[in-house]
mmCIF file of the N, C-alpha and C atoms, coordinates in Angstrom:
data_MODEL
# 
_entry.id   MODEL 
# 
loop_
_atom_site.group_PDB 
_atom_site.id 
_atom_site.type_symbol 
_atom_site.label_atom_id 
_atom_site.label_alt_id 
_atom_site.label_comp_id 
_atom_site.label_asym_id 
_atom_site.label_entity_id 
_atom_site.label_seq_id 
_atom_site.pdbx_PDB_ins_code 
_atom_site.Cartn_x 
_atom_site.Cartn_y 
_atom_site.Cartn_z 
_atom_site.occupancy 
_atom_site.B_iso_or_equiv 
_atom_site.pdbx_formal_charge 
_atom_site.auth_seq_id 
_atom_site.auth_comp_id 
_atom_site.auth_asym_id 
_atom_site.auth_atom_id 
_atom_site.pdbx_PDB_model_num 
ATOM 1   N N  . UNK A 1 1  ? 24.101  0.096  -8.959  1.00 0.00 ? 1  UNK A N  1 
ATOM 2   C CA . UNK A 1 1  ? 23.821  0.940  -7.810  1.00 0.00 ? 1  UNK A CA 1 
ATOM 3   C C  . UNK A 1 1  ? 23.423  0.048  -6.641  1.00 0.00 ? 1  UNK A C  1 
ATOM 4   N N  . UNK A 1 2  ? 23.808  0.437  -5.453  1.00 0.00 ? 2  UNK A N  1 
ATOM 5   C CA . UNK A 1 2  ? 23.523  -0.350 -4.251  1.00 0.00 ? 2  UNK A CA 1 
ATOM 6   C C  . UNK A 1 2  ? 22.037  -0.301 -3.902  1.00 0.00 ? 2  UNK A C  1 
ATOM 7   N N  . UNK A 1 3  ? 21.485  -1.426 -3.414  1.00 0.00 ? 3  UNK A N  1 
ATOM 8   C CA . UNK A 1 3  ? 20.061  -1.442 -3.037  1.00 0.00 ? 3  UNK A CA 1 
ATOM 9   C C  . UNK A 1 3  ? 19.720  -0.396 -1.979  1.00 0.00 ? 3  UNK A C  1 
ATOM 10  N N  . UNK A 1 4  ? 20.653  -0.092 -1.094  1.00 0.00 ? 4  UNK A N  1 
ATOM 11  C CA . UNK A 1 4  ? 20.393  0.911  -0.065  1.00 0.00 ? 4  UNK A CA 1 
ATOM 12  C C  . UNK A 1 4  ? 20.129  2.280  -0.691  1.00 0.00 ? 4  UNK A C  1 
ATOM 13  N N  . UNK A 1 5  ? 20.873  2.604  -1.726  1.00 0.00 ? 5  UNK A N  1 
ATOM 14  C CA . UNK A 1 5  ? 20.675  3.877  -2.413  1.00 0.00 ? 5  UNK A CA 1 
ATOM 15  C C  . UNK A 1 5  ? 19.336  3.897  -3.147  1.00 0.00 ? 5  UNK A C  1 
ATOM 16  N N  . UNK A 1 6  ? 18.972  2.770  -3.763  1.00 0.00 ? 6  UNK A N  1 
ATOM 17  C CA . UNK A 1 6  ? 17.664  2.664  -4.424  1.00 0.00 ? 6  UNK A CA 1 
ATOM 18  C C  . UNK A 1 6  ? 16.538  2.896  -3.418  1.00 0.00 ? 6  UNK A C  1 
ATOM 19  N N  . UNK A 1 7  ? 16.701  2.338  -2.192  1.00 0.00 ? 7  UNK A N  1 
ATOM 20  C CA . UNK A 1 7  ? 15.658  2.482  -1.182  1.00 0.00 ? 7  UNK A CA 1 
ATOM 21  C C  . UNK A 1 7  ? 15.509  3.945  -0.740  1.00 0.00 ? 7  UNK A C  1 
ATOM 22  N N  . UNK A 1 8  ? 16.618  4.654  -0.645  1.00 0.00 ? 8  UNK A N  1 
ATOM 23  C CA . UNK A 1 8  ? 16.536  6.070  -0.277  1.00 0.00 ? 8  UNK A CA 1 
ATOM 24  C C  . UNK A 1 8  ? 15.794  6.852  -1.356  1.00 0.00 ? 8  UNK A C  1 
ATOM 25  N N  . UNK A 1 9  ? 16.133  6.585  -2.591  1.00 0.00 ? 9  UNK A N  1 
ATOM 26  C CA . UNK A 1 9  ? 15.460  7.266  -3.706  1.00 0.00 ? 9  UNK A CA 1 
ATOM 27  C C  . UNK A 1 9  ? 13.979  6.896  -3.733  1.00 0.00 ? 9  UNK A C  1 
ATOM 28  N N  . UNK A 1 10 ? 13.678  5.617  -3.561  1.00 0.00 ? 10 UNK A N  1 
ATOM 29  C CA . UNK A 1 10 ? 12.292  5.144  -3.627  1.00 0.00 ? 10 UNK A CA 1 
ATOM 30  C C  . UNK A 1 10 ? 11.447  5.666  -2.469  1.00 0.00 ? 10 UNK A C  1 
ATOM 31  N N  . UNK A 1 11 ? 12.070  6.043  -1.365  1.00 0.00 ? 11 UNK A N  1 
ATOM 32  C CA . UNK A 1 11 ? 11.291  6.543  -0.228  1.00 0.00 ? 11 UNK A CA 1 
ATOM 33  C C  . UNK A 1 11 ? 10.565  7.850  -0.567  1.00 0.00 ? 11 UNK A C  1 
ATOM 34  N N  . UNK A 1 12 ? 10.955  8.509  -1.641  1.00 0.00 ? 12 UNK A N  1 
ATOM 35  C CA . UNK A 1 12 ? 10.288  9.741  -2.077  1.00 0.00 ? 12 UNK A CA 1 
ATOM 36  C C  . UNK A 1 12 ? 9.238   9.471  -3.162  1.00 0.00 ? 12 UNK A C  1 
ATOM 37  N N  . UNK A 1 13 ? 9.081   8.235  -3.575  1.00 0.00 ? 13 UNK A N  1 
ATOM 38  C CA . UNK A 1 13 ? 8.157   7.872  -4.654  1.00 0.00 ? 13 UNK A CA 1 
ATOM 39  C C  . UNK A 1 13 ? 6.754   7.634  -4.109  1.00 0.00 ? 13 UNK A C  1 
ATOM 40  N N  . UNK A 1 14 ? 5.768   7.820  -4.967  1.00 0.00 ? 14 UNK A N  1 
ATOM 41  C CA . UNK A 1 14 ? 4.377   7.527  -4.599  1.00 0.00 ? 14 UNK A CA 1 
ATOM 42  C C  . UNK A 1 14 ? 4.166   6.015  -4.599  1.00 0.00 ? 14 UNK A C  1 
ATOM 43  N N  . UNK A 1 15 ? 3.057   5.575  -4.009  1.00 0.00 ? 15 UNK A N  1 
ATOM 44  C CA . UNK A 1 15 ? 2.742   4.128  -4.017  1.00 0.00 ? 15 UNK A CA 1 
ATOM 45  C C  . UNK A 1 15 ? 2.591   3.619  -5.439  1.00 0.00 ? 15 UNK A C  1 
ATOM 46  N N  . UNK A 1 16 ? 1.995   4.420  -6.300  1.00 0.00 ? 16 UNK A N  1 
ATOM 47  C CA . UNK A 1 16 ? 1.820   4.011  -7.692  1.00 0.00 ? 16 UNK A CA 1 
ATOM 48  C C  . UNK A 1 16 ? 3.180   3.819  -8.359  1.00 0.00 ? 16 UNK A C  1 
ATOM 49  N N  . UNK A 1 17 ? 4.108   4.727  -8.119  1.00 0.00 ? 17 UNK A N  1 
ATOM 50  C CA . UNK A 1 17 ? 5.446   4.600  -8.691  1.00 0.00 ? 17 UNK A CA 1 
ATOM 51  C C  . UNK A 1 17 ? 6.165   3.378  -8.145  1.00 0.00 ? 17 UNK A C  1 
ATOM 52  N N  . UNK A 1 18 ? 6.003   3.113  -6.846  1.00 0.00 ? 18 UNK A N  1 
ATOM 53  C CA . UNK A 1 18 ? 6.615   1.920  -6.264  1.00 0.00 ? 18 UNK A CA 1 
ATOM 54  C C  . UNK A 1 18 ? 6.040   0.652  -6.876  1.00 0.00 ? 18 UNK A C  1 
ATOM 55  N N  . UNK A 1 19 ? 4.723   0.636  -7.094  1.00 0.00 ? 19 UNK A N  1 
ATOM 56  C CA . UNK A 1 19 ? 4.096   -0.530 -7.711  1.00 0.00 ? 19 UNK A CA 1 
ATOM 57  C C  . UNK A 1 19 ? 4.641   -0.749 -9.118  1.00 0.00 ? 19 UNK A C  1 
ATOM 58  N N  . UNK A 1 20 ? 4.837   0.329  -9.840  1.00 0.00 ? 20 UNK A N  1 
ATOM 59  C CA . UNK A 1 20 ? 5.398   0.210  -11.186 1.00 0.00 ? 20 UNK A CA 1 
ATOM 60  C C  . UNK A 1 20 ? 6.838   -0.273 -11.137 1.00 0.00 ? 20 UNK A C  1 
ATOM 61  N N  . UNK A 1 21 ? 7.602   0.212  -10.182 1.00 0.00 ? 21 UNK A N  1 
ATOM 62  C CA . UNK A 1 21 ? 8.980   -0.263 -10.032 1.00 0.00 ? 21 UNK A CA 1 
ATOM 63  C C  . UNK A 1 21 ? 9.000   -1.757 -9.728  1.00 0.00 ? 21 UNK A C  1 
ATOM 64  N N  . UNK A 1 22 ? 8.088   -2.212 -8.886  1.00 0.00 ? 22 UNK A N  1 
ATOM 65  C CA . UNK A 1 22 ? 8.025   -3.642 -8.542  1.00 0.00 ? 22 UNK A CA 1 
ATOM 66  C C  . UNK A 1 22 ? 7.709   -4.500 -9.756  1.00 0.00 ? 22 UNK A C  1 
ATOM 67  N N  . UNK A 1 23 ? 7.011   -3.933 -10.720 1.00 0.00 ? 23 UNK A N  1 
ATOM 68  C CA . UNK A 1 23 ? 6.627   -4.726 -11.890 1.00 0.00 ? 23 UNK A CA 1 
ATOM 69  C C  . UNK A 1 23 ? 7.693   -4.742 -12.982 1.00 0.00 ? 23 UNK A C  1 
ATOM 70  N N  . UNK A 1 24 ? 8.777   -4.001 -12.797 1.00 0.00 ? 24 UNK A N  1 
ATOM 71  C CA . UNK A 1 24 ? 9.821   -3.933 -13.827 1.00 0.00 ? 24 UNK A CA 1 
ATOM 72  C C  . UNK A 1 24 ? 10.577  -5.246 -13.954 1.00 0.00 ? 24 UNK A C  1 
ATOM 73  N N  . UNK A 1 25 ? 10.989  -5.813 -12.834 1.00 0.00 ? 25 UNK A N  1 
ATOM 74  C CA . UNK A 1 25 ? 11.778  -7.051 -12.878 1.00 0.00 ? 25 UNK A CA 1 
ATOM 75  C C  . UNK A 1 25 ? 11.718  -7.743 -11.523 1.00 0.00 ? 25 UNK A C  1 
ATOM 76  N N  . UNK A 1 26 ? 12.198  -8.980 -11.500 1.00 0.00 ? 26 UNK A N  1 
ATOM 77  C CA . UNK A 1 26 ? 12.240  -9.713 -10.233 1.00 0.00 ? 26 UNK A CA 1 
ATOM 78  C C  . UNK A 1 26 ? 13.174  -9.011 -9.242  1.00 0.00 ? 26 UNK A C  1 
ATOM 79  N N  . UNK A 1 27 ? 14.264  -8.505 -9.736  1.00 0.00 ? 27 UNK A N  1 
ATOM 80  C CA . UNK A 1 27 ? 15.226  -7.816 -8.869  1.00 0.00 ? 27 UNK A CA 1 
ATOM 81  C C  . UNK A 1 27 ? 14.597  -6.567 -8.251  1.00 0.00 ? 27 UNK A C  1 
ATOM 82  N N  . UNK A 1 28 ? 13.908  -5.777 -9.055  1.00 0.00 ? 28 UNK A N  1 
ATOM 83  C CA . UNK A 1 28 ? 13.260  -4.584 -8.529  1.00 0.00 ? 28 UNK A CA 1 
ATOM 84  C C  . UNK A 1 28 ? 12.148  -4.964 -7.557  1.00 0.00 ? 28 UNK A C  1 
ATOM 85  N N  . UNK A 1 29 ? 11.423  -6.025 -7.864  1.00 0.00 ? 29 UNK A N  1 
ATOM 86  C CA . UNK A 1 29 ? 10.357  -6.464 -6.962  1.00 0.00 ? 29 UNK A CA 1 
ATOM 87  C C  . UNK A 1 29 ? 10.934  -6.823 -5.598  1.00 0.00 ? 29 UNK A C  1 
ATOM 88  N N  . UNK A 1 30 ? 12.013  -7.563 -5.577  1.00 0.00 ? 30 UNK A N  1 
ATOM 89  C CA . UNK A 1 30 ? 12.600  -7.946 -4.295  1.00 0.00 ? 30 UNK A CA 1 
ATOM 90  C C  . UNK A 1 30 ? 13.170  -6.740 -3.561  1.00 0.00 ? 30 UNK A C  1 
ATOM 91  N N  . UNK A 1 31 ? 13.580  -5.728 -4.300  1.00 0.00 ? 31 UNK A N  1 
ATOM 92  C CA . UNK A 1 31 ? 14.141  -4.527 -3.681  1.00 0.00 ? 31 UNK A CA 1 
ATOM 93  C C  . UNK A 1 31 ? 13.055  -3.606 -3.132  1.00 0.00 ? 31 UNK A C  1 
ATOM 94  N N  . UNK A 1 32 ? 11.972  -3.407 -3.882  1.00 0.00 ? 32 UNK A N  1 
ATOM 95  C CA . UNK A 1 32 ? 10.988  -2.379 -3.530  1.00 0.00 ? 32 UNK A CA 1 
ATOM 96  C C  . UNK A 1 32 ? 9.703   -2.892 -2.888  1.00 0.00 ? 32 UNK A C  1 
ATOM 97  N N  . UNK A 1 33 ? 9.455   -4.186 -2.900  1.00 0.00 ? 33 UNK A N  1 
ATOM 98  C CA . UNK A 1 33 ? 8.170   -4.678 -2.379  1.00 0.00 ? 33 UNK A CA 1 
ATOM 99  C C  . UNK A 1 33 ? 8.006   -4.397 -0.890  1.00 0.00 ? 33 UNK A C  1 
ATOM 100 N N  . UNK A 1 34 ? 9.078   -4.467 -0.114  1.00 0.00 ? 34 UNK A N  1 
ATOM 101 C CA . UNK A 1 34 ? 8.957   -4.179 1.322   1.00 0.00 ? 34 UNK A CA 1 
ATOM 102 C C  . UNK A 1 34 ? 8.519   -2.736 1.550   1.00 0.00 ? 34 UNK A C  1 
ATOM 103 N N  . UNK A 1 35 ? 9.047   -1.824 0.769   1.00 0.00 ? 35 UNK A N  1 
ATOM 104 C CA . UNK A 1 35 ? 8.667   -0.421 0.896   1.00 0.00 ? 35 UNK A CA 1 
ATOM 105 C C  . UNK A 1 35 ? 7.236   -0.189 0.410   1.00 0.00 ? 35 UNK A C  1 
ATOM 106 N N  . UNK A 1 36 ? 6.845   -0.892 -0.645  1.00 0.00 ? 36 UNK A N  1 
ATOM 107 C CA . UNK A 1 36 ? 5.487   -0.760 -1.181  1.00 0.00 ? 36 UNK A CA 1 
ATOM 108 C C  . UNK A 1 36 ? 4.444   -1.195 -0.160  1.00 0.00 ? 36 UNK A C  1 
ATOM 109 N N  . UNK A 1 37 ? 4.706   -2.294 0.538   1.00 0.00 ? 37 UNK A N  1 
ATOM 110 C CA . UNK A 1 37 ? 3.734   -2.845 1.474   1.00 0.00 ? 37 UNK A CA 1 
ATOM 111 C C  . UNK A 1 37 ? 3.985   -2.437 2.923   1.00 0.00 ? 37 UNK A C  1 
ATOM 112 N N  . UNK A 1 38 ? 4.864   -1.483 3.150   1.00 0.00 ? 38 UNK A N  1 
ATOM 113 C CA . UNK A 1 38 ? 5.202   -1.074 4.514   1.00 0.00 ? 38 UNK A CA 1 
ATOM 114 C C  . UNK A 1 38 ? 4.017   -0.462 5.252   1.00 0.00 ? 38 UNK A C  1 
ATOM 115 N N  . UNK A 1 39 ? 3.101   0.183  4.549   1.00 0.00 ? 39 UNK A N  1 
ATOM 116 C CA . UNK A 1 39 ? 1.986   0.865  5.200   1.00 0.00 ? 39 UNK A CA 1 
ATOM 117 C C  . UNK A 1 39 ? 0.672   0.104  5.132   1.00 0.00 ? 39 UNK A C  1 
ATOM 118 N N  . UNK A 1 40 ? 0.735   -1.162 4.792   1.00 0.00 ? 40 UNK A N  1 
ATOM 119 C CA . UNK A 1 40 ? -0.476  -1.981 4.777   1.00 0.00 ? 40 UNK A CA 1 
ATOM 120 C C  . UNK A 1 40 ? -0.928  -2.189 6.224   1.00 0.00 ? 40 UNK A C  1 
ATOM 121 N N  . UNK A 1 41 ? -2.212  -2.168 6.450   1.00 0.00 ? 41 UNK A N  1 
ATOM 122 C CA . UNK A 1 41 ? -2.744  -2.273 7.806   1.00 0.00 ? 41 UNK A CA 1 
ATOM 123 C C  . UNK A 1 41 ? -2.344  -3.604 8.428   1.00 0.00 ? 41 UNK A C  1 
ATOM 124 N N  . UNK A 1 42 ? -1.688  -3.521 9.563   1.00 0.00 ? 42 UNK A N  1 
ATOM 125 C CA . UNK A 1 42 ? -1.292  -4.719 10.298  1.00 0.00 ? 42 UNK A CA 1 
ATOM 126 C C  . UNK A 1 42 ? -1.467  -4.397 11.769  1.00 0.00 ? 42 UNK A C  1 
ATOM 127 N N  . UNK A 1 43 ? -2.288  -5.032 12.493  1.00 0.00 ? 43 UNK A N  1 
ATOM 128 C CA . UNK A 1 43 ? -3.031  -6.242 12.193  1.00 0.00 ? 43 UNK A CA 1 
ATOM 129 C C  . UNK A 1 43 ? -4.215  -5.959 11.267  1.00 0.00 ? 43 UNK A C  1 
ATOM 130 N N  . UNK A 1 44 ? -4.761  -7.003 10.663  1.00 0.00 ? 44 UNK A N  1 
ATOM 131 C CA . UNK A 1 44 ? -5.896  -6.823 9.750   1.00 0.00 ? 44 UNK A CA 1 
ATOM 132 C C  . UNK A 1 44 ? -7.077  -6.157 10.457  1.00 0.00 ? 44 UNK A C  1 
ATOM 133 N N  . UNK A 1 45 ? -7.927  -5.536 9.664   1.00 0.00 ? 45 UNK A N  1 
ATOM 134 C CA . UNK A 1 45 ? -9.113  -4.886 10.211  1.00 0.00 ? 45 UNK A CA 1 
ATOM 135 C C  . UNK A 1 45 ? -10.045 -5.906 10.847  1.00 0.00 ? 45 UNK A C  1 
ATOM 136 N N  . UNK A 1 46 ? -10.764 -5.473 11.855  1.00 0.00 ? 46 UNK A N  1 
ATOM 137 C CA . UNK A 1 46 ? -11.777 -6.341 12.450  1.00 0.00 ? 46 UNK A CA 1 
ATOM 138 C C  . UNK A 1 46 ? -12.979 -6.390 11.511  1.00 0.00 ? 46 UNK A C  1 
ATOM 139 N N  . UNK A 1 47 ? -13.901 -7.289 11.754  1.00 0.00 ? 47 UNK A N  1 
ATOM 140 C CA . UNK A 1 47 ? -15.084 -7.380 10.898  1.00 0.00 ? 47 UNK A CA 1 
ATOM 141 C C  . UNK A 1 47 ? -15.921 -6.108 10.990  1.00 0.00 ? 47 UNK A C  1 
ATOM 142 N N  . UNK A 1 48 ? -15.986 -5.494 12.162  1.00 0.00 ? 48 UNK A N  1 
ATOM 143 C CA . UNK A 1 48 ? -16.731 -4.243 12.316  1.00 0.00 ? 48 UNK A CA 1 
ATOM 144 C C  . UNK A 1 48 ? -16.104 -3.110 11.526  1.00 0.00 ? 48 UNK A C  1 
ATOM 145 N N  . UNK A 1 49 ? -14.778 -3.020 11.558  1.00 0.00 ? 49 UNK A N  1 
ATOM 146 C CA . UNK A 1 49 ? -14.081 -1.988 10.786  1.00 0.00 ? 49 UNK A CA 1 
ATOM 147 C C  . UNK A 1 49 ? -14.285 -2.216 9.293   1.00 0.00 ? 49 UNK A C  1 
ATOM 148 N N  . UNK A 1 50 ? -14.211 -3.461 8.860   1.00 0.00 ? 50 UNK A N  1 
ATOM 149 C CA . UNK A 1 50 ? -14.421 -3.780 7.445   1.00 0.00 ? 50 UNK A CA 1 
ATOM 150 C C  . UNK A 1 50 ? -15.833 -3.420 7.017   1.00 0.00 ? 50 UNK A C  1 
ATOM 151 N N  . UNK A 1 51 ? -16.811 -3.708 7.857   1.00 0.00 ? 51 UNK A N  1 
ATOM 152 C CA . UNK A 1 51 ? -18.203 -3.404 7.529   1.00 0.00 ? 51 UNK A CA 1 
ATOM 153 C C  . UNK A 1 51 ? -18.408 -1.901 7.381   1.00 0.00 ? 51 UNK A C  1 
ATOM 154 N N  . UNK A 1 52 ? -17.761 -1.106 8.229   1.00 0.00 ? 52 UNK A N  1 
ATOM 155 C CA . UNK A 1 52 ? -17.890 0.348  8.114   1.00 0.00 ? 52 UNK A CA 1 
ATOM 156 C C  . UNK A 1 52 ? -17.255 0.865  6.838   1.00 0.00 ? 52 UNK A C  1 
ATOM 157 N N  . UNK A 1 53 ? -16.200 0.216  6.362   1.00 0.00 ? 53 UNK A N  1 
ATOM 158 C CA . UNK A 1 53 ? -15.541 0.655  5.134   1.00 0.00 ? 53 UNK A CA 1 
ATOM 159 C C  . UNK A 1 53 ? -16.381 0.381  3.895   1.00 0.00 ? 53 UNK A C  1 
ATOM 160 N N  . UNK A 1 54 ? -17.180 -0.665 3.913   1.00 0.00 ? 54 UNK A N  1 
ATOM 161 C CA . UNK A 1 54 ? -17.932 -1.044 2.713   1.00 0.00 ? 54 UNK A CA 1 
ATOM 162 C C  . UNK A 1 54 ? -19.367 -0.537 2.713   1.00 0.00 ? 54 UNK A C  1 
ATOM 163 N N  . UNK A 1 55 ? -19.732 0.281  3.692   1.00 0.00 ? 55 UNK A N  1 
ATOM 164 C CA . UNK A 1 55 ? -21.087 0.846  3.706   1.00 0.00 ? 55 UNK A CA 1 
ATOM 165 C C  . UNK A 1 55 ? -21.280 1.737  2.482   1.00 0.00 ? 55 UNK A C  1 
ATOM 166 N N  . UNK A 1 56 ? -22.477 1.709  1.947   1.00 0.00 ? 56 UNK A N  1 
ATOM 167 C CA . UNK A 1 56 ? -22.787 2.555  0.797   1.00 0.00 ? 56 UNK A CA 1 
ATOM 168 C C  . UNK A 1 56 ? -23.185 3.936  1.290   1.00 0.00 ? 56 UNK A C  1 
ATOM 169 N N  . UNK A 1 57 ? -23.143 4.929  0.391   1.00 0.00 ? 57 UNK A N  1 
ATOM 170 C CA . UNK A 1 57 ? -23.579 6.280  0.782   1.00 0.00 ? 57 UNK A CA 1 
ATOM 171 C C  . UNK A 1 57 ? -25.016 6.299  1.302   1.00 0.00 ? 57 UNK A C  1 
ATOM 172 N N  . UNK A 1 58 ? -25.888 5.468  0.742   1.00 0.00 ? 58 UNK A N  1 
ATOM 173 C CA . UNK A 1 58 ? -27.275 5.419  1.227   1.00 0.00 ? 58 UNK A CA 1 
ATOM 174 C C  . UNK A 1 58 ? -27.340 4.928  2.655   1.00 0.00 ? 58 UNK A C  1 
ATOM 175 N N  . UNK A 1 59 ? -26.516 3.929  2.993   1.00 0.00 ? 59 UNK A N  1 
ATOM 176 C CA . UNK A 1 59 ? -26.469 3.435  4.368   1.00 0.00 ? 59 UNK A CA 1 
ATOM 177 C C  . UNK A 1 59 ? -26.024 4.538  5.307   1.00 0.00 ? 59 UNK A C  1 
ATOM 178 N N  . UNK A 1 60 ? -25.035 5.308  4.892   1.00 0.00 ? 60 UNK A N  1 
ATOM 179 C CA . UNK A 1 60 ? -24.521 6.387  5.741   1.00 0.00 ? 60 UNK A CA 1 
ATOM 180 C C  . UNK A 1 60 ? -25.586 7.453  5.980   1.00 0.00 ? 60 UNK A C  1 
ATOM 181 N N  . UNK A 1 61 ? -26.410 7.759  4.965   1.00 0.00 ? 61 UNK A N  1 
ATOM 182 C CA . UNK A 1 61 ? -27.442 8.781  5.114   1.00 0.00 ? 61 UNK A CA 1 
ATOM 183 C C  . UNK A 1 61 ? -28.571 8.330  6.023   1.00 0.00 ? 61 UNK A C  1 
ATOM 184 N N  . UNK A 1 62 ? -28.891 7.040  6.002   1.00 0.00 ? 62 UNK A N  1 
ATOM 185 C CA . UNK A 1 62 ? -29.980 6.550  6.842   1.00 0.00 ? 62 UNK A CA 1 
ATOM 186 C C  . UNK A 1 62 ? -29.568 6.470  8.307   1.00 0.00 ? 62 UNK A C  1 
ATOM 187 N N  . UNK A 1 63 ? -28.265 6.402  8.573   1.00 0.00 ? 63 UNK A N  1 
ATOM 188 C CA . UNK A 1 63 ? -27.788 6.309  9.956   1.00 0.00 ? 63 UNK A CA 1 
ATOM 189 C C  . UNK A 1 63 ? -27.454 7.654  10.565  1.00 0.00 ? 63 UNK A C  1 
ATOM 190 N N  . UNK A 1 64 ? -27.757 8.754  9.866   1.00 0.00 ? 64 UNK A N  1 
ATOM 191 C CA . UNK A 1 64 ? -27.419 10.089 10.383  1.00 0.00 ? 64 UNK A CA 1 
ATOM 192 C C  . UNK A 1 64 ? -28.388 10.548 11.395  1.00 0.00 ? 64 UNK A C  1 
# 
């Protein structure tokens, strides 16, 4: 099957399914990895954004 057809089919798959497809073989990894990582944050988060993501629930309650 053509890689273009695989990509159309994979566009309906969840991230978990794409990750599993990437782990099947080197060929599948090269075919599906771009789609798997297409929604990764780019540019990277700033240090302030990262700090807000790792705050604990207790930190959030004290800042209310």
